[in-house]
N, C-alpha and C positions, 0 to 999 in steps of 0.2 A: 384693394377691393376686388371681389370675384366677378365673373361675368354674369350679366342679367339673363335669366331663363324665361322664354315666352311660352305660354301654354298654347299649343296648337290643337285645334279640334279636327278630328278626322272626318272625312266626307265619304259618301259612297263613291265607287269607281266612276269617274266622270265620263261623258259621251263625247265631249268636244274640248278643243284647246282652251276656249274661254272658260268652260267649267273647270278645267284642270287648274288654270291660273287663279280662278276665283277661290278655289279651296285653300290657297295659301295666303289669302288676304288677312291682314291683322284684324282680329275681331274685337279688340278692346276699344277704349276711348281714344279718339284722335288726339294727338299732341298739338297744343297751341304753341306755335313757335315763339310767341311773345312771352311765354312763361319762362321764368328764370329758375334754375336749380339752386336750392340752398346748400351751402357747404355743410357737410355732415359733421366735420370736426375741424378744429383749428389746427394748423400745423404745429408740431412740437418745436418748442424753442429750447435751446440749451439753458439749463438753470445756472444761475451764478453760483460760484463756489461759496458754500456757507461759511460764516466766520467761525473760527475755532471755538469750541465750548468753553465757557468761563467757569472757573471753579466755584462751588457754592460759597456763600459768605463766611461759613464757619470752617472752611478748609484753608490752612495757611498757604499762601503762594510764595514762590521764591523771593518776591519783592518785600515780603514782610520782614521788618527789622526786629532785632532784640530790643527789649524794653531798656531804657537808659537807667543808670544807677539812681538818679534822683527820684525816679518813679517809686522806688522802694523805701526811700528815707522819710517815711511819714509814720504816724501812729499805727500800730498793728491793727487796731480796730477800724481804721480807715482803709488800710491796705487790703484787708481780708476780702471784703466784697468786690474790690476793684480787680482782684485776681480771677474772679469767676469769668469764664469765657476765654481766658488767655490760654496760650499753648505752651506745653513743655515739650522740648525736642532734645532727643539724644540719638545721634546718627539717623537711622531710618525709622525710628519710632517717634511718633508725634501723638501726644495726649492733650485733650482739652479739659481744663480744670472745671469741675462741676460742684465741688463741695470743699469748704475750708473751715478752719477754726483759728481764732485770734488768741494770742497769748501776750499779755502786756507786762510792762515792768511792775514790780510789787504784786504780781499775780501769784496767789498761793497754789495755782495749778501749773505754773510754768517752771521749766527747768532753771530759769534764771534765779529762782529763789534759793538755789544752792550756792550762788556766787560763781566766780570764775574758777573753773577746774579744767583739767585736760580735756574732759568730755564736752563741757558747756562753753568753752572759750569762743567757738565760732558764733554763738548766739549773741555774744556781746560785741561782735565786730560790727562794721558799718552795714547798713541795709543793702540788700541786693545779693548777698551771699547765701549759699546753702548751709543748712544745719541738718546733718544726717546722723541719726543715732539708732541703736538697736533697742527694741522694746522686748523685754523678757528674753533677751539674747537671741531672738528669732526673727523678728519683723523689722525691716529697714524702713524708717520713717523719714520722709522728706519734709523739711520746714524751710520757708523762705524768711530769712532774717529781715526784720523791719526796723525802722526808726534810725536814729543816729548811733554812732559808735558809743558803746558803753551802756546802752539802754537795756539790753538783755530782753529783746522782744522778737516775736516771730509769728509766722502763720503756718499752721500744719495743713498740708495737702491731704484731705481725707478721701476724696474720690475723683475719678476722671472718666472720660469717655474716649475710646480709641478713635484715632483719626487716620493714622498710617502705621504700617508695620504690624498688622494684626497677627500674622504668622509668627513673628518674633515674640510678640507679647504672649501669645499662647504657649510658645515653647518655654519661655522664661517662667511662666506661671504654672506650667505643667497641667494646663487645662484647655481642652479643645472645645471652646464655646465662644459664642458672640453675645451671650447674655450679660447683664450688668454685674453678675457675681464675679466676672473677670477683673473688675477694677474698682469695686465699691468697698473701699477700706484702705487706710493709709499704708498698711503693710503690703497690700496688693499693688499699690502704685509704685512703691519703691522696688518691688520685685520685677514688675513689668519694665521698668526703666533700667534694670540691671545694676542698681546702685549698691554701694557698700559705704562704710563709714569713711573711707578714703575720699569720698566726694564732699565731705564736710569742709566748709570754708571755700568751696569753689564759687567763683563769681558767675552769677547767672546772667549778667548783662554783656558778656563777651561772646562773640560767635564761636561755634565749635564746642565740642564736649556736651555739657548740659546747659541749656539756655531757655530763657523765657521769652516768648514772642507775643506781640500784641494780638488781640482778638476782639470779637464783637462783644459789646456789653449786653448782658441778658436783660430782657424786658421786665421780668419779674423775679424777685428774690424771696427765698424763704429764710426765716431766722429761727433759732432755738438755742437751748442750753447745750454746752459741749458734752462730749461723751467720755465716760470712764474717768471722771475726776471727783469721785465721791469723797475723797479724803481732803479736798480743798475746803476753804472757808465757805459758809453758806452763800455769801454774796457773790462768790465766784462760781459756785456750783450752779446757781440759778441765773447767772448772767447770760444774756442772749448773744453770745459771741460765736455762734456756729451759723454759717451762711451756705446756702445752696441755690442752684438755679431751679426755679419753679418749672414744673412740667416735664422734667427729664427723669428717666428711670435710673440714671446713673448716680444714685445717692445711697449712702450706707445706712444701715440700721442704727438706732431706731428712727423711723420716719414720722411716727405719730407725735413726736415732740416738736416738729417743725411747723411753722405757720407763716402766712404771708407777712412780709415786712410792711410796716405802716408808712 
């Protein structure tokens, strides 16, 4: 605090010593010695070190484990909505699954309808493996094999949201943006992960490489018919086997065919 300044009033030139000393007397209100001064500010105390920030609930932490193989060995129609909110990780890139489609045995829209071939063999393997194929020879599509061995079922990953490795994702996609167009589409997801058909039959439940991590369950889910299967039987074209997280912009087109799940 600085020094207190008193206002001194000047007087005419005094004629005596008494007048001289009187001119220097304090002209303000006398101080009562019984008065106590209030402390203007509390002394500063060192603040305790804050605890380290916790990651948001939708960001995978190093403690998150890969999903076990038995998690995938259920009907594709049950597995598909359970994959929403889960994480795909390959090296430094982490994506959160926001939209999927289920493909079941005896499904006229599934690759399983062609039987076991060199291309489709992985989809007939045990649940928990990847089934990666080229669409029109251009787009790499990632599917998660479902059900027991021999069933020929899987879940197509249609859209994701970026969680980590955005710069790598943008480089692989050749698109410098943070908008949903970056990852809303199955071919975009495969490209962002840097996948090729060589990843087909890769176990997603083992650490390293390409893996699926546990994640938060979405509060609300949208359902609708699958996309691009017009040549399938009517009952399969109209089946509500497409699932997406409600409220997220990371959903592929068309969006107007989706509605809240009952």
